C-alpha positions as CSV (number, residue, x, y, z in Angstrom):
1,X,42.0,34.5,19.6
2,X,39.1,36.8,19.1
3,X,39.5,40.3,20.6
4,X,36.9,43.1,21.0
5,X,38.3,46.6,21.5
6,X,36.0,49.3,22.9
7,X,37.1,52.9,22.5
8,X,34.9,55.9,22.4
9,X,37.4,57.6,20.0
10,X,39.3,56.2,17.1
11,X,41.0,57.8,14.1
12,X,40.4,59.9,12.1
13,X,39.1,61.6,15.3
14,X,41.6,63.9,17.0
15,X,42.0,62.6,20.5
16,X,44.7,61.2,22.8
17,X,42.5,58.2,23.2
18,X,42.1,57.6,19.4
19,X,45.9,57.9,18.7
20,X,46.6,55.5,21.6
21,X,44.1,52.8,20.8
22,X,45.1,52.8,17.1
23,X,48.7,52.3,18.1
24,X,47.7,49.4,20.4
25,X,45.6,47.8,17.7
26,X,48.6,48.0,15.3
27,X,50.8,46.4,17.9
28,X,48.3,43.6,18.6
29,X,48.3,42.7,15.0
30,X,52.1,42.6,14.9
31,X,52.4,40.6,18.1
32,X,49.4,38.4,17.5
33,X,50.1,37.6,13.9
34,X,47.6,35.3,12.1
35,X,46.3,33.9,15.4
36,X,44.1,36.8,16.3
37,X,41.0,38.6,14.9
38,X,40.2,42.1,16.2
39,X,36.9,44.0,16.1
40,X,37.0,47.6,17.1
41,X,33.8,49.3,18.2
42,X,34.1,53.1,18.4
43,X,32.1,56.2,17.4
44,X,32.1,58.5,14.4
45,X,34.5,61.4,14.9
46,X,33.0,63.5,17.7
47,X,35.8,64.8,19.9
48,X,35.2,68.4,18.7
49,X,32.1,69.8,17.0
50,X,34.3,72.0,14.9
51,X,36.2,69.0,13.5
52,X,34.2,66.0,12.3
53,X,35.8,64.4,9.2
54,X,33.8,61.8,7.3
55,X,34.7,58.2,8.3
56,X,33.3,54.9,7.1
57,X,30.7,53.2,9.4
58,X,32.4,49.9,8.7
59,X,35.9,49.0,7.7
60,X,37.2,45.6,6.9
61,X,41.0,44.8,6.9
62,X,43.0,41.7,7.2
63,X,41.9,40.3,10.6
64,X,40.6,43.7,11.6
65,X,37.0,45.0,11.6
66,X,36.1,48.6,12.6
67,X,32.6,49.7,13.4
68,X,31.9,53.4,14.1
69,X,28.7,54.3,15.7
70,X,26.9,57.6,14.8
71,X,26.3,60.0,17.7
72,X,24.0,63.0,18.1
73,X,25.6,66.4,17.6
74,X,26.9,68.0,20.7
75,X,28.8,71.1,22.0
76,X,31.1,69.3,24.4
77,X,29.0,70.1,27.4
78,X,28.5,67.6,30.2
79,X,24.8,66.9,29.4
80,X,25.5,66.6,25.7
81,X,28.4,64.2,26.3
82,X,26.3,62.1,28.6
83,X,23.6,61.8,25.9
84,X,26.1,60.9,23.2
85,X,27.6,58.3,25.5
86,X,24.2,56.8,26.1
87,X,23.7,56.3,22.4
88,X,27.2,54.7,22.2
89,X,26.6,52.3,25.1
90,X,23.1,51.2,23.8
91,X,24.6,50.5,20.3
92,X,27.5,48.6,21.7
93,X,25.2,46.5,23.9
94,X,23.1,45.7,20.9
95,X,26.1,45.0,18.6
96,X,27.7,42.6,21.1
97,X,24.6,40.7,22.2
98,X,24.8,37.0,21.5
99,X,28.5,37.2,20.3
100,X,31.6,35.7,21.9
101,X,35.1,36.9,22.3
102,X,38.1,35.6,24.1
103,X,39.2,39.0,25.3
104,X,37.7,42.5,25.7
105,X,40.0,45.5,25.8
106,X,38.5,48.8,26.9
107,X,40.3,52.1,27.0
108,X,38.6,54.7,29.1
109,X,39.2,58.3,30.2
110,X,35.6,58.4,31.3
111,X,34.7,55.6,33.7
112,X,31.7,54.6,31.6
113,X,33.6,53.0,28.7
114,X,35.5,50.8,31.2
115,X,32.3,49.9,33.0
116,X,30.7,49.1,29.6
117,X,33.7,46.9,28.8
118,X,33.2,45.0,32.1
119,X,29.6,44.3,31.3
120,X,30.3,43.2,27.7
121,X,33.1,40.9,28.9
122,X,30.7,39.3,31.5
123,X,28.0,38.9,28.9
124,X,30.3,37.4,26.3
125,X,32.3,35.2,28.6
126,X,35.6,37.0,27.8
127,X,38.5,38.1,29.9
128,X,38.9,41.8,30.4
129,X,41.9,44.2,30.1
130,X,41.3,47.8,31.1
131,X,43.3,50.8,30.0
132,X,42.6,53.7,32.3
133,X,43.6,57.1,30.9
134,X,42.0,59.3,33.6
135,X,40.7,59.1,37.1
136,X,37.0,59.9,36.5
137,X,35.9,60.0,40.1
138,X,38.8,62.1,41.1
139,X,38.1,64.6,38.4
140,X,34.3,64.6,39.0
141,X,34.6,65.1,42.7
142,X,36.2,68.5,42.0
143,X,33.8,69.4,39.2
144,X,30.6,68.4,41.1
145,X,31.7,69.7,44.5
146,X,29.3,72.7,44.4
147,X,26.8,71.1,42.0
148,X,23.4,69.7,42.7
149,X,24.7,66.5,41.0
150,X,27.2,65.8,43.7
151,X,24.8,63.2,45.1
152,X,25.9,61.0,42.2
153,X,29.4,60.6,43.5
154,X,28.7,57.5,45.7
155,X,27.3,55.8,42.6
156,X,30.3,56.7,40.6
157,X,32.7,55.5,43.3
158,X,30.8,52.2,43.6
159,X,30.9,51.7,39.8
160,X,34.6,52.5,39.8
161,X,35.4,49.9,42.5
162,X,33.3,47.2,40.8
163,X,34.8,47.9,37.4
164,X,38.4,47.8,38.6
165,X,37.9,44.6,40.5
166,X,36.1,42.9,37.6
167,X,39.1,43.2,35.2
168,X,41.7,40.6,34.8
169,X,44.4,43.3,34.5
170,X,44.4,47.1,34.6
171,X,46.8,49.5,32.9
172,X,47.0,53.1,34.0
173,X,48.8,55.7,31.8
174,X,50.3,57.6,34.7
175,X,52.2,56.3,37.8
176,X,50.4,59.2,39.6
177,X,47.2,57.2,39.3
178,X,48.5,54.2,41.3
179,X,47.8,55.4,44.8
180,X,44.2,56.1,43.8
181,X,43.5,52.8,42.1
182,X,45.4,50.7,44.6
183,X,43.3,52.1,47.4
184,X,40.1,51.2,45.6
185,X,41.1,47.8,44.3
186,X,44.2,46.7,46.2
187,X,44.3,43.1,45.0
188,X,44.2,44.1,41.3
189,X,47.3,43.6,39.1
190,X,48.4,46.9,37.6
191,X,50.6,48.0,34.7
192,X,51.8,51.5,33.8
193,X,52.2,51.6,30.0
194,X,52.3,55.4,29.5
195,X,51.4,57.4,26.4
196,X,54.3,58.0,24.1
197,X,55.7,59.7,21.0
198,X,54.1,58.7,17.7
199,X,56.4,58.1,14.8
200,X,55.2,61.4,13.1
201,X,57.1,63.3,15.9
202,X,60.3,61.3,15.8
203,X,61.8,62.3,12.5
204,X,60.5,65.8,11.4
205,X,62.7,68.8,11.7
206,X,60.9,71.3,13.9
207,X,63.5,74.0,13.4
208,X,61.7,77.3,13.3
209,X,59.9,77.9,10.0
210,X,60.6,81.0,7.9
211,X,56.9,81.1,7.0
212,X,55.6,83.2,9.8
213,X,54.0,86.6,10.1
214,X,54.5,87.5,13.7
215,X,57.1,90.0,15.1
216,X,56.9,88.9,18.7
217,X,58.0,85.6,20.1
218,X,55.2,83.0,19.5
219,X,53.8,80.7,22.2
220,X,51.8,77.9,20.8
221,X,49.2,75.7,22.5
222,X,47.5,72.8,20.6
223,X,44.9,70.5,22.3
224,X,41.7,70.5,24.3
225,X,40.3,73.7,25.7
226,X,38.2,72.3,28.5
227,X,37.9,72.7,32.3
228,X,40.9,70.4,32.7
229,X,43.2,72.7,30.8
230,X,41.9,75.9,32.4
231,X,43.2,78.1,29.6
232,X,40.5,80.6,30.2
233,X,41.8,81.1,33.8
234,X,45.3,82.1,32.8
235,X,45.8,83.0,29.1
236,X,43.9,86.3,29.1
237,X,45.7,87.7,32.1
238,X,49.1,86.4,31.0
239,X,48.6,87.8,27.5
240,X,47.7,91.2,29.0
241,X,51.0,91.1,31.0
242,X,52.9,90.1,27.9
243,X,51.6,92.8,25.5
244,X,54.5,93.9,23.3
245,X,56.6,91.0,24.6
246,X,55.0,87.8,23.3
247,X,51.9,86.5,21.5
248,X,49.8,83.3,22.0
249,X,48.4,81.0,19.3
250,X,45.9,78.5,20.7
251,X,44.7,75.7,18.5
252,X,41.8,73.4,19.5
253,X,38.3,73.2,20.8
254,X,36.5,72.1,24.0
255,X,33.9,73.0,26.5
256,X,35.6,76.2,27.7
257,X,36.6,77.6,24.3
258,X,33.8,80.1,24.3
259,X,34.8,81.3,27.8
260,X,38.3,81.8,26.5
261,X,37.2,83.6,23.4
262,X,34.9,85.9,25.4
263,X,37.7,86.7,27.9
264,X,40.1,87.5,25.1
265,X,37.6,89.7,23.3
266,X,36.5,91.6,26.4
267,X,40.2,92.3,27.3
268,X,40.8,93.5,23.7
269,X,43.9,91.3,23.4
270,X,45.6,91.6,20.0
271,X,48.3,89.1,21.0
272,X,46.0,86.1,21.2
273,X,44.7,84.1,18.3
274,X,42.4,81.1,18.6
275,X,42.3,78.5,15.8
276,X,40.1,75.5,15.1
277,X,41.5,72.0,15.6
278,X,43.9,70.8,12.9
279,X,45.1,67.4,11.7
280,X,48.6,66.6,12.8
281,X,50.2,67.1,9.4
282,X,48.9,70.7,9.4
283,X,49.7,71.2,13.1
284,X,53.4,70.5,12.4
285,X,53.9,73.9,10.6
286,X,52.5,75.7,13.7
287,X,55.0,73.8,15.9
288,X,57.8,74.9,13.6
289,X,56.7,78.5,13.8
290,X,56.6,78.4,17.6
291,X,59.3,79.9,19.7
292,X,57.8,78.1,22.8
293,X,55.2,75.3,23.2
294,X,52.7,75.8,26.0
295,X,51.2,73.1,28.3
296,X,48.7,73.9,31.1
297,X,46.5,71.9,33.5
298,X,43.9,73.5,35.8
299,X,44.7,74.0,39.5
300,X,42.8,71.0,40.8
301,X,44.0,68.0,42.8
302,X,43.0,65.5,40.1
303,X,45.3,67.1,37.6
304,X,48.3,66.6,39.9
305,X,48.2,62.9,39.0
306,X,47.8,62.8,35.2
307,X,50.4,62.5,32.4
308,X,48.8,63.9,29.3
309,X,49.9,62.6,25.9
310,X,50.5,66.2,24.9
311,X,53.7,66.1,27.0
312,X,55.3,63.6,24.8
313,X,54.7,65.2,21.4
314,X,55.7,68.7,22.7
315,X,59.0,67.5,24.3
316,X,59.8,65.4,21.2
317,X,59.8,68.6,19.0
318,X,62.9,69.9,20.8
319,X,61.2,73.2,21.3
320,X,61.3,75.1,24.7
321,X,58.4,74.0,26.9
322,X,56.4,76.3,29.1
323,X,54.3,74.1,31.5
324,X,51.8,75.2,34.1
325,X,51.5,71.9,36.0
326,X,52.0,70.6,39.5
327,X,52.4,67.2,41.3
328,X,53.3,64.1,39.2
329,X,53.3,65.8,35.8
330,X,55.7,68.5,37.1
331,X,57.9,65.8,38.5
332,X,57.9,63.9,35.2
333,X,59.0,67.0,33.3
334,X,61.7,67.9,35.7
335,X,63.1,64.3,35.5
336,X,62.7,63.7,31.7
337,X,62.9,67.3,30.3
338,X,64.8,69.3,32.9
339,X,65.1,72.2,30.4
340,X,61.4,72.8,30.6
341,X,60.2,75.8,32.6
342,X,57.5,74.6,35.1
343,X,55.3,77.1,36.9
344,X,52.3,76.9,39.2
345,X,49.0,76.3,37.4
346,X,46.8,79.4,36.8
347,X,49.6,81.7,38.0
348,X,50.0,84.3,35.3
349,X,52.9,86.1,37.1
350,X,54.9,82.9,37.3
351,X,54.1,82.2,33.7
352,X,55.5,85.5,32.6
353,X,58.7,85.0,34.6
354,X,59.1,81.4,33.2
355,X,58.6,82.6,29.7
356,X,61.2,85.4,30.0
357,X,63.7,82.7,31.0
358,X,62.8,80.5,28.1
359,X,63.2,83.4,25.6
360,X,66.9,83.7,26.4
361,X,67.5,79.9,26.4
362,X,68.4,77.7,23.4
363,X,65.5,77.6,20.8
364,X,66.1,73.9,19.8
365,X,67.1,71.3,22.4
366,X,68.6,67.8,21.8
367,X,66.1,65.4,23.4
368,X,67.3,62.2,21.6
369,X,67.3,60.2,24.9
370,X,63.7,61.2,25.6
371,X,62.5,60.1,22.2
372,X,64.3,56.8,22.5
373,X,62.8,56.1,25.9
374,X,59.2,57.0,25.1
375,X,58.6,55.8,21.5
376,X,54.9,55.0,21.3
377,X,55.6,52.0,19.1
378,X,57.9,50.5,21.6
379,X,55.6,51.1,24.5
380,X,52.6,49.7,22.7
381,X,54.4,46.5,21.6
382,X,55.2,45.8,25.2
383,X,51.6,46.5,26.2
384,X,50.3,44.3,23.3
385,X,52.3,41.4,24.7
386,X,50.7,42.0,28.1
387,X,47.2,42.1,26.6
388,X,47.7,38.9,24.7
389,X,49.0,37.2,27.8
390,X,45.8,38.0,29.5
391,X,43.8,36.8,26.5
392,X,45.6,33.4,26.6
393,X,45.0,33.0,30.3
394,X,48.6,33.7,31.5
């Protein structure tokens, strides 16, 4: 069986999508054995303009070929990202023209990679398996509500419906997505293979490191700093309220990083430090130093349905969790990590109260059952079997 995998991100890029698709490719090789050949088409590392490691344009492994497409430099803005995606789509179309596959697998947080996968599958006569990591139209309807670009929404909705109905099977990473996708494509077959905990987070000891230089309790956030996370809307005010009580260390990059830095600077906050993105092996030391790990999603309807991959690695550390989330992600944490302190997104007063409760709670929590339930390897092996069933026509 010949399988084409389309993913805008792939290691060594730092992205939830890159970690997820690498795990799926590994699982497909295990489950498919010698009977499959996989070609991955992705981009050169581009998730953050401040972290772009060198990666080979082509890699050849046993039954696996990886092609990384070079993209124009960008600053994570919407227009820049659209231009970069245009280059990616044009290159994929050229690369796949005239070739044949039995199965196309497309993983997509932005609808366009899923739509591209649908077109490539049609062009090459392949079956199609979609992995949907975000509800693009749901997110964009909030972002574009007051924008001159809101007239694009009907086209996005039409494309979403056509893409979902074209697939032979669709996986969504959050059960919170199911009402949305079932309304759009009610006759489609859906799976919910979630994100999970990578092996790197299953065995390390995250007991607090002695290698730290802060006197106050340390709250650590690591991940994207975009509109979806809304850090600029809560951290400056919360840090002001927590002067002399706690400090924040924020690690990452994204479209709202400069807004965040400006707000921190204008408020003259000495208890907030902002660091560039780090590879996971370096990030571990910051997790060890943390007293509390911080998760936050912006206060928008779309983010009440998601289940970010960051949840899994943070909970797996055994560290106290401070989470500004609502809807399904809040429900997930209360069910699977009931020791986490959940507060209303963008509410700095609630954040402070929740943090005060965490600072008098146990600093390391036994979450063995969570790690057993949400091992990425186990989840991806099940998903790989589902993908291969579609490829074989089952």
